[in-house]
C-alpha positions in Angstrom: -94.4 -59.5 25.7 -93.9 -56.8 22.8 -96.8 -54.8 24.1 -95.3 -54.9 27.6 -91.6 -53.8 26.3 -93.5 -50.9 24.4 -95.4 -49.9 27.4 -92.2 -49.9 29.6 -90.2 -47.6 26.9 -93.0 -44.9 26.9 -93.3 -44.9 30.7 -89.5 -43.7 30.7 -89.2 -42.2 27.2 -85.7 -41.9 25.5 -82.7 -39.5 25.7 -80.4 -38.2 23.2 -77.5 -40.9 22.2 -74.8 -38.5 22.5 -75.2 -38.6 26.5 -72.9 -41.3 28.4 -74.6 -43.4 30.9 -73.5 -41.1 33.7 -74.9 -38.3 31.8 -78.3 -40.1 31.5 -78.0 -40.9 35.1 -77.8 -37.1 35.9 -80.1 -36.1 33.3 -82.7 -38.2 34.7 -82.4 -37.3 38.4 -81.0 -40.7 39.5 -79.2 -38.6 42.5 -78.6 -41.6 44.6 -77.0 -43.6 41.8 -74.9 -40.8 40.7 -73.8 -40.2 44.2 -72.9 -43.9 44.4 -71.0 -44.1 41.1 -68.7 -41.0 42.5 -68.3 -42.6 45.6 -67.4 -46.1 44.2 -64.7 -44.0 41.5 -66.9 -45.6 38.6 -67.4 -42.1 36.8 -64.7 -42.9 34.1 -65.5 -46.4 34.0 -69.2 -45.9 33.1 -68.3 -42.6 30.8 -65.9 -44.8 28.7 -66.3 -46.3 25.4 -68.2 -49.7 26.9 -70.5 -50.3 25.5 -72.3 -51.2 28.9 -76.0 -52.3 29.9 -76.8 -51.0 33.5 -79.9 -52.0 35.2 -80.5 -48.6 37.0 -82.2 -48.6 40.5 -84.0 -45.5 41.1 -84.1 -43.3 44.1 -86.7 -44.9 45.9 -85.0 -48.3 45.3 -81.9 -47.2 47.2 -84.4 -45.6 50.0 -85.8 -49.1 50.4 -82.6 -50.7 51.2 -82.4 -51.9 54.9 -81.5 -49.0 57.3 -77.8 -48.2 57.3 -77.0 -50.5 54.2 -76.6 -47.4 52.0 -74.6 -45.3 54.7 -72.3 -48.4 55.1 -71.7 -48.8 51.5 -70.9 -45.4 50.8 -68.3 -45.8 53.5 -67.0 -48.7 51.9 -66.1 -48.0 48.1 -64.6 -51.3 47.7 -68.1 -53.1 48.6 -70.2 -50.5 47.0 -68.1 -51.1 43.5 -68.9 -55.0 43.9 -72.7 -53.7 44.4 -72.8 -51.4 41.7 -70.9 -53.4 38.9 -73.2 -56.2 39.7 -75.7 -53.9 38.1 -73.6 -53.7 34.9 -73.5 -56.1 31.7 -70.6 -55.8 29.2 -72.2 -55.1 25.7 -75.1 -53.4 24.7 -78.3 -55.2 25.5 -81.5 -54.0 24.5 -84.8 -55.2 25.6 -85.7 -57.5 22.9 -82.6 -59.6 23.7 -83.1 -59.3 27.6 -86.2 -61.3 27.7 -84.5 -64.1 25.4 -81.9 -64.7 28.3 -82.3 -66.6 31.3 -79.3 -65.1 33.3 -76.4 -62.8 32.5 -73.0 -62.3 33.8 -72.4 -59.2 35.0 -69.2 -57.0 35.2 -68.7 -57.7 39.0 -68.7 -61.5 38.0 -71.5 -63.0 39.3 -74.7 -63.8 37.3 -78.2 -62.2 37.4 -81.5 -64.5 36.5 -83.6 -62.8 34.3 -87.5 -63.8 34.3 -90.6 -62.6 31.9 -93.3 -64.7 33.3 -95.1 -61.5 35.5 -93.5 -58.7 33.9 -89.7 -58.7 33.4 -87.5 -59.0 36.6 -83.9 -59.2 37.1 -83.3 -61.0 40.2 -86.2 -59.9 42.5 -86.3 -56.2 41.0 -88.8 -55.2 38.2 -87.9 -53.8 35.0 -89.9 -50.4 35.0 -88.3 -48.8 31.9 -86.1 -49.9 29.5 -83.8 -48.9 26.2 -82.7 -45.5 27.5 -80.1 -45.1 25.1 -76.5 -43.9 26.0 -73.4 -43.3 23.4 -71.9 -45.8 25.3 -74.8 -48.5 25.9 -78.1 -48.8 27.4 -79.9 -48.4 30.7 -82.9 -50.3 32.1 -84.6 -48.8 35.2 -85.1 -51.3 37.8 -87.4 -50.7 41.3 -85.1 -52.7 43.6 -81.1 -52.6 44.4 -80.1 -56.1 43.9 -77.2 -57.5 45.8 -74.3 -60.2 44.6 -75.0 -63.5 46.0 -71.5 -63.6 47.4 -72.6 -60.5 49.6 -75.8 -61.8 50.9 -75.3 -66.2 50.9 -73.2 -65.8 54.3 -76.5 -64.6 56.0 -78.8 -67.2 54.8 -79.2 -70.3 56.3 -82.3 -71.7 54.4 -83.9 -70.9 51.0 -86.3 -72.3 48.6 -86.5 -72.1 44.9 -89.5 -72.9 42.6 -89.2 -75.7 40.1 -90.9 -75.3 36.9 -92.3 -78.1 34.2 -90.3 -78.8 30.9 -91.5 -80.2 27.8 -95.1 -80.3 28.8 -94.3 -82.9 31.7 -96.6 -81.5 34.3 -93.8 -81.9 36.7 -93.2 -79.1 39.2 -92.7 -78.0 42.7 -89.9 -76.8 45.1 -86.3 -77.3 46.1 -84.9 -76.1 49.5 -81.5 -75.6 50.6 -80.6 -75.5 54.0 -77.2 -75.1 55.9 -75.6 -77.9 57.5 -72.0 -76.7 58.8 -69.8 -77.1 55.9 -72.6 -78.9 54.1 -75.9 -78.3 52.6 -79.1 -80.0 52.8 -80.6 -80.5 49.2 -84.7 -81.3 49.5 -86.5 -81.8 46.3 -90.1 -81.6 46.6 -92.2 -82.3 43.2 -95.8 -83.1 42.1 -96.6 -84.8 38.9 -93.6 -87.3 38.9 -94.5 -90.5 37.3 -95.4 -93.3 39.8 -93.1 -96.3 40.1 -89.8 -95.0 39.1 -86.6 -92.9 40.0 -86.0 -89.5 38.5 -81.9 -88.8 38.1 -81.4 -85.2 39.5 -78.6 -83.1 39.1 -77.3 -79.6 39.7 -76.2 -78.1 36.2 -74.7 -75.2 35.0 -76.2 -73.0 32.2 -79.9 -71.9 32.2 -83.4 -73.8 31.7 -83.2 -73.4 27.9 -79.6 -74.6 27.6 -78.4 -76.6 30.7 -74.9 -77.2 30.7 -72.8 -80.0 32.5 -73.6 -81.7 35.7 -72.0 -79.7 38.1 -73.2 -81.4 41.5 -75.0 -84.9 41.5 -78.1 -85.3 43.7 -80.0 -88.5 45.0 -82.8 -89.5 42.5 -86.3 -88.3 43.1 -88.6 -91.1 44.2 -91.6 -91.3 41.7 -94.2 -92.4 43.9 -93.5 -89.5 46.6 -91.8 -86.9 44.6 -89.1 -86.7 47.2 -85.5 -86.4 47.2 -82.8 -85.6 50.0 -79.2 -85.1 49.4 -76.4 -84.0 51.8 -73.9 -82.3 49.7 -70.5 -81.8 50.2 -70.2 -78.2 49.8 -71.2 -75.0 52.1 -74.6 -73.2 51.3 -72.5 -70.4 50.5 -70.9 -72.1 47.4 -73.9 -73.3 45.7 -75.7 -69.9 45.9 -72.8 -67.8 44.8 -72.7 -70.1 41.7 -75.2 -70.3 38.8 -77.1 -73.5 39.3 -79.9 -75.3 37.8 -81.9 -78.3 39.5 -82.4 -80.5 36.6 -84.9 -83.5 36.7 -84.7 -86.3 34.5 -87.5 -88.4 33.4 -85.7 -92.1 34.0 -82.2 -93.5 34.2 -82.5 -94.8 30.6 -84.5 -91.6 29.1 -82.4 -88.2 30.3 -84.9 -85.8 28.7 -85.7 -83.4 31.1 -89.0 -83.0 32.8 -88.4 -80.0 35.4 -85.8 -77.1 36.0 -85.3 -74.7 38.7 -82.9 -71.9 38.8 -80.6 -72.2 42.0 -78.2 -69.3 43.4 -76.5 -66.7 41.7 -79.3 -64.2 42.0 -82.3 -66.6 41.2 -85.7 -65.2 42.7 -86.3 -67.2 45.8 -89.6 -67.9 47.5 
């Protein structure tokens, strides 16, 4: 991972720390980002004391948005500000710290998910350069524009997330969430579950390295089939907008975790 981070820094380079984040964007030809920051009236904010960490999309990232999206955002400063501040984290978070985080709360209020399995990713965007230092924070460059879940959840009727093994359990699979009116069907499908038992499952807060309290209880996973289906009395939008984890336990008597999956709040879908 250190070699990867070093390579990412080399591909972009650094700039003088006397420059603000806005200066950095101008100096390095982030033309569309600068235009968007001006249109959202965020120049003074991102030129202020901070410090801030900005995940800055390239011009190519903005160009890759669905046709008409950028133009619509530029015509709606409030929505544009929501998108842009979703790319900003309070404080100066350099690359060596970014890779230790499972998620980070943004200035916009919703969280982004950070993964390091196949390169460094923020939600579904690749980090292509890191640690471009500014006088009021740091910039990391990404190759996609990331959108807050609250802006996209209403258009989603079904979504699937990967569930990974914890504590060398060998248990992994997927969880699928599908809209059913004001309720959500949650289907868990796992391989490697110990046969003959039931495995408690819940949505928790936090991240896989440090799960928080139970947020939504789910039906137990059957050890023989690796399956569980729960009808949750909450709309899909609410689950996707929140920061949830699917946590699966070994047994009702042994609540050690055997599997975890990031769900909602920018978690990468499959």
